[in-house]
C-alpha positions in Angstrom: 112.9 86.7 126.3 115.0 85.3 122.8 117.6 87.1 121.4 116.4 88.2 117.6 118.6 88.6 114.8 117.4 90.3 111.1 119.3 89.3 108.0 119.6 92.2 105.7 121.7 92.9 102.2 120.9 93.4 98.9 119.0 90.8 96.6 121.1 87.3 95.7 123.7 87.8 98.3 122.6 84.6 99.7 120.7 85.6 102.6 118.0 82.5 102.5 120.3 80.1 102.4 122.1 81.5 105.4 119.0 81.5 106.9 118.4 77.5 105.9 121.5 76.6 107.3 121.1 78.2 110.6 117.6 76.9 110.9 118.9 73.3 109.7 116.3 72.8 107.0 115.0 74.1 104.1 112.3 76.3 104.8 113.4 79.6 102.7 112.7 78.9 98.8 116.3 79.4 97.5 117.3 80.0 93.6 119.5 82.0 91.6 117.0 84.2 90.2 117.3 87.6 92.9 114.1 88.2 94.8 112.7 85.1 95.4 112.3 85.9 99.2 109.4 88.8 99.2 107.9 88.6 103.2 110.2 88.2 106.2 110.5 84.5 107.6 110.8 83.7 111.1 112.4 80.7 112.3 114.6 79.4 115.5 118.1 79.1 114.8 120.4 76.5 116.6 124.2 76.5 116.2 125.5 74.1 118.9 123.7 75.0 122.3 123.0 78.5 121.4 119.3 79.1 120.1 118.1 82.6 118.8 115.2 83.7 116.8 115.9 84.8 113.1 114.3 86.5 110.2 114.8 86.0 106.7 114.3 89.3 104.8 113.7 90.5 101.1 116.9 92.9 101.7 117.0 96.4 101.0 116.1 97.9 97.4 116.3 101.4 96.4 112.9 101.2 94.6 109.8 103.6 93.9 107.2 104.3 96.2 104.3 101.9 96.3 106.1 99.7 93.8 106.0 95.7 95.2 110.0 96.3 95.6 109.3 99.1 97.7 106.8 97.0 99.7 109.0 94.5 100.0 112.3 96.6 101.3 109.5 97.6 104.1 109.1 94.7 105.1 113.0 94.3 105.7 113.0 97.6 107.4 110.1 96.5 109.9 112.0 93.0 110.5 115.5 95.1 111.3 113.4 97.6 113.8 112.6 94.2 116.0 116.0 92.9 115.8 118.4 92.8 118.6 121.3 92.6 116.4 121.7 92.4 112.1 123.6 90.2 110.1 124.4 92.5 107.0 125.6 89.9 104.3 127.6 90.3 101.3 128.7 88.6 98.3 132.4 87.6 99.1 133.0 86.6 95.3 131.9 90.1 93.7 133.1 92.3 96.6 131.7 95.7 97.7 129.1 97.4 95.1 127.8 100.9 95.2 124.5 99.5 96.3 126.1 97.8 99.5 127.8 101.0 100.6 123.9 102.5 100.2 122.5 99.9 102.2 125.2 100.2 104.7 124.5 103.6 105.4 120.7 102.8 105.8 121.6 100.2 108.1 123.5 102.1 110.4 120.6 104.6 110.7 118.9 101.8 112.9 120.9 101.9 115.7 121.3 98.3 115.9 124.3 96.2 116.6 125.6 95.1 113.2 127.7 91.9 112.3 129.0 92.2 108.7 128.8 88.8 107.0 131.1 88.0 103.9 129.1 85.0 102.3 130.1 82.7 99.1 133.7 82.8 101.0 134.8 79.4 99.7 136.2 80.4 96.5 140.2 81.7 96.2 138.3 84.9 94.5 136.5 85.5 97.4 139.5 86.4 99.3 139.4 90.2 97.8 135.8 90.6 98.6 136.3 89.6 102.2 139.4 92.2 102.4 137.5 94.8 100.6 134.6 94.5 103.1 136.6 96.2 105.8 135.7 99.7 104.2 132.1 99.3 105.4 132.9 100.2 108.6 131.4 97.3 110.7 134.6 95.8 111.8 136.1 92.2 111.0 133.7 90.6 108.4 132.7 87.1 109.2 134.0 84.5 106.2 131.4 81.8 105.9 129.9 79.9 102.8 126.2 79.2 103.6 125.5 76.5 101.1 129.0 74.4 102.4 128.3 75.0 106.0 131.8 76.6 106.4 132.7 79.5 108.9 129.4 79.1 110.8 131.6 79.0 114.0 132.4 82.8 113.6 128.6 83.3 113.3 128.2 81.3 116.9 130.8 83.9 118.5 129.4 87.2 117.3 125.8 86.1 118.5 127.4 84.9 121.9 128.6 88.7 123.4 124.6 89.0 122.6 123.4 86.1 124.7 123.8 86.6 128.3 121.3 89.0 128.9 118.7 87.0 126.8 119.3 83.8 128.4 119.0 85.5 132.1 115.4 86.8 130.7 114.6 83.3 129.2 114.8 81.8 132.3 112.2 83.5 134.0 109.8 81.8 131.8 107.8 78.8 133.1 108.1 75.6 132.2 104.2 75.2 131.0 104.7 77.9 128.8 107.7 75.7 127.1 105.7 72.9 126.8 102.7 74.1 125.3 102.2 73.3 122.0 100.4 76.1 119.7 97.9 75.1 117.4 99.2 75.0 113.8 96.9 77.1 111.3 97.3 77.6 108.1 95.6 80.1 105.6 95.5 78.9 101.8 93.5 79.9 98.8 94.1 80.7 94.9 96.0 83.8 94.1 94.6 87.1 95.2 92.1 85.3 97.7 92.9 87.9 100.3 95.3 85.3 102.9 98.1 87.8 103.1 95.6 90.8 104.1 93.2 88.1 106.3 96.8 87.3 108.1 97.6 91.3 108.7 94.1 91.8 109.9 94.6 88.6 112.5 97.8 90.2 113.5 96.8 93.4 114.0 99.7 94.7 112.1 101.2 94.7 108.0 103.3 91.8 109.0 102.8 90.2 105.3 103.1 91.9 101.9 100.2 92.5 100.1 99.0 94.1 96.8 97.0 94.0 93.5 99.7 92.1 92.3 98.8 88.3 92.2 101.3 85.6 93.7 103.0 88.2 95.9 103.4 85.5 98.5 106.0 82.9 97.7 107.2 81.2 100.9 104.8 79.7 103.8 105.2 82.0 106.1 105.0 80.9 109.9 104.3 83.6 112.6 103.6 83.3 116.6 100.2 84.7 117.5 97.8 84.5 120.4 93.9 84.4 120.4 92.3 84.9 123.5 95.1 83.4 125.4 95.5 80.4 123.2 98.9 80.5 121.4 98.4 79.5 117.6 101.4 79.2 114.8 99.9 80.9 112.0 100.8 80.2 108.2 100.3 82.7 105.2 100.8 80.5 102.3 101.3 81.2 98.7 98.4 80.4 96.1 97.5 77.2 94.7 96.1 77.5 91.1 95.1 74.6 89.4 98.2 72.0 88.7 97.6 72.7 84.9 98.3 76.1 85.2 101.4 76.0 87.6 104.7 77.4 85.9 108.1 78.6 86.4 110.2 76.7 88.9 109.5 79.7 91.6 105.5 78.8 91.4 106.5 75.0 91.6 108.5 75.6 94.9 106.0 78.2 96.1 103.2 75.6 95.6 105.1 72.9 97.0 105.8 74.8 100.1 102.3 75.7 101.0 101.4 71.7 100.3 104.0 71.2 103.1 102.4 73.7 105.5 99.1 71.7 104.9 100.3 68.3 106.1 102.0 70.1 109.2 98.9 72.1 110.3 96.1 70.8 112.7 93.4 73.0 111.0 93.0 74.4 107.6 91.3 77.7 106.1 90.4 77.5 103.0 90.0 81.0 101.8 87.8 81.9 98.7 87.2 85.3 97.2 83.5 85.7 97.7 83.3 88.7 94.9 84.5 86.5 92.1 82.8 83.2 90.6 83.5 80.2 93.2 85.7 77.9 91.0 85.7 74.3 91.3 89.7 74.6 92.3 88.2 76.5 95.5 86.8 73.2 96.2 89.1 71.3 95.1 91.6 72.7 98.0 89.1 71.7 100.6 89.2 68.3 99.0 92.8 68.4 99.5 93.0 69.3 103.0 90.4 66.4 103.9 92.7 63.8 102.0 95.5 65.0 104.1 93.5 63.9 107.2 93.4 68.2 108.8 90.4 69.7 109.8 88.9 72.1 107.5 87.2 75.7 107.7 85.9 77.0 104.6 86.1 81.2 104.7 84.4 83.4 102.0 86.6 86.8 102.2 85.5 90.2 100.7 82.1 89.5 101.9 81.9 93.3 101.9 81.8 93.4 98.0 79.0 90.9 97.7 75.5 92.4 97.1 73.1 89.3 97.0 74.7 87.5 100.1 72.2 84.7 100.7 72.5 83.5 97.1 75.9 83.4 97.4 75.9 81.6 100.5 73.4 78.9 99.3 75.6 78.4 96.2 78.7 77.4 98.5 76.5 74.9 100.3 75.6 73.4 97.1 78.4 73.3 95.7 79.8 71.8 98.7 77.2 68.9 99.0 78.0 68.1 95.3 81.8 68.1 95.4 82.6 67.3 99.0 80.1 64.7 100.3 82.9 63.2 102.2 83.2 66.1 104.9 79.8 66.8 104.7 79.2 70.0 107.2 82.5 71.6 106.9 81.8 74.9 108.3 81.8 78.1 106.1 82.4 81.2 107.9 82.1 85.0 106.0 84.3 87.6 106.6 86.0 91.1 105.6 89.7 91.5 106.3 89.3 95.4 104.9 86.6 96.2 107.4 88.0 94.0 109.9 84.8 91.7 110.4 84.5 88.0 111.2 88.1 86.7 112.7 86.4 86.1 116.1 83.5 83.8 114.1 86.6 82.4 111.9 88.6 81.3 115.1 85.8 80.2 117.0 84.8 77.6 113.8 88.7 76.6 114.0 88.7 75.8 117.2 85.5 73.9 117.4 86.7 72.0 113.9 89.9 71.0 116.1 87.9 69.5 118.8 85.9 67.5 116.5 89.0 66.1 114.4 90.3 65.5 118.1 87.5 63.6 119.2 87.7 60.7 120.9 84.8 57.8 121.1 84.4 54.6 123.6 84.0 51.4 122.5 81.1 50.5 124.1 79.2 53.9 122.4 80.8 53.0 119.3 79.3 49.7 119.2 76.0 50.5 120.4 75.9 52.9 117.5 77.1 50.5 115.0 74.6 48.1 116.3 71.9 50.7 115.3 73.3 51.6 112.5 73.5 47.7 110.9 69.9 47.4 112.5 68.5 50.5 110.1 70.5 49.6 106.9 72.0 46.0 107.0 75.3 45.6 104.8 74.9 44.2 101.4 75.4 40.3 100.4 77.8 40.7 97.2 78.3 37.5 95.3 75.1 36.2 97.5 77.3 36.1 100.6 76.1 38.6 103.4 79.1 41.3 104.7 79.3 40.5 108.6 80.6 43.5 110.7 81.2 42.0 114.3 82.4 45.2 116.1 84.5 48.4 115.5 86.9 50.6 117.7 88.7 54.0 117.2 92.0 53.3 116.5 93.2 57.1 117.0 92.4 60.8 116.6 93.3 63.6 114.5 91.7 62.5 112.2 89.4 60.4 113.7 90.5 56.7 112.7 88.2 54.0 113.5 89.1 49.9 112.8 86.1 47.5 112.1 86.5 44.1 112.0 84.1 41.7 110.2 84.3 39.5 107.4 84.1 40.0 103.5 84.9 43.5 104.4 87.5 43.8 101.4 84.2 43.4 99.3 82.0 46.3 101.0 81.0 48.8 98.6 82.1 52.5 99.0 78.2 53.4 99.0 77.8 51.4 102.2 81.3 53.0 103.7 79.7 56.4 103.0 76.5 55.6 104.8 78.6 54.5 107.8 80.6 57.5 108.0 78.1 60.1 107.4 76.0 58.0 110.2 78.7 58.5 112.6 79.7 61.8 111.6 75.8 62.9 112.0 75.3 60.7 115.5 78.9 61.9 117.2 78.6 65.6 115.7 81.7 65.0 113.5 80.7 67.4 111.4 83.1 68.7 108.4 85.8 66.5 109.7 87.2 63.8 107.6 86.9 60.2 108.8 88.6 57.6 108.3 88.0 53.9 108.3 90.3 50.7 108.6 88.7 47.3 107.5 90.1 44.2 109.4 89.0 40.7 108.1 88.8 38.4 110.6 90.9 35.3 111.2 90.1 31.7 111.0 91.3 30.1 114.3 91.5 26.7 112.3 93.5 27.2 109.1 96.6 26.6 110.8 98.4 27.8 107.4 97.4 31.2 108.0 
């Protein structure tokens, strides 16, 4: 068990900046515009030898029911209920506002221990705000500047009071549990494809903010999850539109965060709204994942809304053949988050894709395959001199990467590379896996200059 801390406060007091400072990297989006954070983001905070789990939140808001702001506020309340300790953050430069006082009353009703954080305290004008914060009734405020890293030692002392019991419980965890790395799974897609709804269905709770509005998710939110005993780090990401349509600083930051999640993932599920016309951008996202060398699974969401299911599947497979020949055989899974159907099929496809992505082929197997492939279709002879391939070996996995040795390999046409890749994919059951070839020319032992 690990101590859990939730950061609360009104919008734009620096909650995400404090979260980034404690986690040690810029994982939460930060901007002067209020309301950038929408979902609650989880991370592991580290101050010296101290580590604890921390939630960044959208903050509390007095908004109309069913509005986006109200749903954002409810996510913050849920994070507070899970917390062992609450950091209530105020802007020391502005001082205590009526909204701060109203939120203080809400936080008090949670019945959780609270430590008051007076952020942006680096300026002289902040001194009055720090003194004024005593009136909230949460004891002595901890004056910090999250942006400049000042006052963090005060947070260390505040958290230390709650750690002994937690550390004693944590000592009971086995070494195997600490060493095992969870599978890293990212869910990507265009806006409103149903990514957050799918993640909520997988988790069995309303963990991610959802709604009819497009672009609700902004940060790439990571959540720990377990499926049939397998530990998973699950990422929900912002919708990725065509580059020419991405406008505004916030959307650019959100897309950048989603792309970073792809690069760190083992497998990426590309979610497509099957109730709409499938766009080229949907398949382009699959190509993007393959280019990054990640395992790919294509998932068709909102399948309950599709009338002619066989026709839709045929269209998808046809488009895949036309647009993504390099990852031929990528698995396609249908699901309905609303009806809670298809999750088992999806996860089975994910783990099978990861197994293929991690595959190792012995050098002897590989060269027997290569000999047969060359016999069926010999390499071409550009400029009248035939390309000669001597042997191949697997250089690495994840994705499968092969070193091919021979002469004239720099002149090998792309069509012949695709022939080798597709044959290799078929013969070793690497369907849907991005494959890398490293072509290495032979050296002339009699040429001493080289």
